[in-house]
C-alpha positions as a Python dict, from the first residue, in 0.01 Angstrom:
ca = {
    (1, 'X'): (0, 0, 0),
    (2, 'X'): (266, -240, -128),
    (3, 'X'): (434, -495, 96),
    (4, 'X'): (809, -437, 138),
    (5, 'X'): (1013, -739, 39),
    (6, 'X'): (1266, -822, 311),
    (7, 'X'): (1602, -716, 160),
    (8, 'X'): (1798, -959, 379),
    (9, 'X'): (1596, -1273, 292),
    (10, 'X'): (1864, -1422, 61),
    (11, 'X'): (2173, -1327, 263),
    (12, 'X'): (2368, -1622, 401),
    (13, 'X'): (2350, -1630, 780),
    (14, 'X'): (2044, -1404, 797),
    (15, 'X'): (1871, -1496, 1122),
    (16, 'X'): (1744, -1166, 1262),
    (17, 'X'): (1579, -1194, 1603),
    (18, 'X'): (1305, -951, 1506),
    (19, 'X'): (1230, -1005, 1139),
    (20, 'X'): (1358, -1343, 1021),
    (21, 'X'): (1064, -1580, 982),
    (22, 'X'): (1309, -1871, 1016),
    (23, 'X'): (1455, -1776, 1357),
    (24, 'X'): (1317, -2036, 1602),
    (25, 'X'): (1406, -1824, 1908),
    (26, 'X'): (1319, -1489, 1751),
    (27, 'X'): (1045, -1245, 1839),
    (28, 'X'): (727, -1431, 1923),
    (29, 'X'): (428, -1199, 1936),
    (30, 'X'): (147, -1270, 2180),
    (31, 'X'): (-189, -1126, 2093),
    (32, 'X'): (-439, -985, 2341),
    (33, 'X'): (-735, -1030, 2110),
    (34, 'X'): (-773, -1213, 1781),
    (35, 'X'): (-803, -990, 1477),
    (36, 'X'): (-1025, -1161, 1216),
    (37, 'X'): (-947, -1110, 849),
    (38, 'X'): (-1301, -974, 811),
    (39, 'X'): (-1224, -680, 1040),
    (40, 'X'): (-1330, -368, 842),
    (41, 'X'): (-1055, -142, 978),
    (42, 'X'): (-738, -176, 1183),
    (43, 'X'): (-530, 105, 1326),
    (44, 'X'): (-161, 42, 1372),
    (45, 'X'): (38, 298, 1564),
    (46, 'X'): (406, 295, 1650),
    (47, 'X'): (636, 555, 1799),
    (48, 'X'): (993, 586, 1907),
    (49, 'X'): (963, 608, 2284),
    (50, 'X'): (1334, 678, 2335),
    (51, 'X'): (1666, 663, 2158),
    (52, 'X'): (1995, 576, 2325),
    (53, 'X'): (2294, 604, 2093),
    (54, 'X'): (2224, 359, 1806),
    (55, 'X'): (1920, 198, 1969),
    (56, 'X'): (1565, 312, 1901),
    (57, 'X'): (1303, 184, 2146),
    (58, 'X'): (973, 152, 1963),
    (59, 'X'): (630, 86, 2110),
    (60, 'X'): (343, -26, 1888),
    (61, 'X'): (-24, -116, 1913),
    (62, 'X'): (-301, -252, 1692),
    (63, 'X'): (-663, -159, 1757),
    (64, 'X'): (-972, -290, 1577),
    (65, 'X'): (-1258, -91, 1424),
    (66, 'X'): (-1425, -66, 1769),
    (67, 'X'): (-1112, 92, 1914),
    (68, 'X'): (-1033, -218, 2122),
    (69, 'X'): (-664, -287, 2182),
    (70, 'X'): (-582, -617, 2011),
    (71, 'X'): (-205, -626, 2035),
    (72, 'X'): (81, -422, 2167),
    (73, 'X'): (450, -468, 2165),
    (74, 'X'): (789, -313, 2204),
    (75, 'X'): (1095, -347, 1988),
    (76, 'X'): (1453, -232, 2005),
    (77, 'X'): (1588, -138, 1663),
    (78, 'X'): (1958, -94, 1589),
    (79, 'X'): (2024, 217, 1382),
    (80, 'X'): (2316, 248, 1143),
    (81, 'X'): (2430, 517, 908),
    (82, 'X'): (2390, 488, 531),
    (83, 'X'): (2757, 403, 476),
    (84, 'X'): (2743, 108, 721),
    (85, 'X'): (2413, -14, 570),
    (86, 'X'): (2568, -16, 221),
    (87, 'X'): (2876, -194, 357),
    (88, 'X'): (2642, -467, 488),
    (89, 'X'): (2477, -499, 147),
    (90, 'X'): (2161, -294, 202),
    (91, 'X'): (2117, -74, -103),
    (92, 'X'): (1740, -26, -127),
    (93, 'X'): (1403, -187, -60),
    (94, 'X'): (1215, -364, -337),
    (95, 'X'): (837, -368, -331),
    (96, 'X'): (577, -604, -473),
    (97, 'X'): (404, -513, -799),
}
């Protein structure tokens, strides 16, 4: 699987609460259990728990190879139509080689 390159990373004023690594007051994840890099398998599940107008409420969890819950979180994602996304400069996602 290839990592998606953040399409907003070079936009002036980009300071997303959820995905900007440079936002000092942005989303700060707290882990229940450390997940070592030697872990043989991780399962990441996410689902839209509800949608209200342009907001998608998403719940997610990460479990290790023993099935132990390591992390869980919730996010609220703002949805926009393709025309509005293009107007804001989002044309496509690039991926690493």
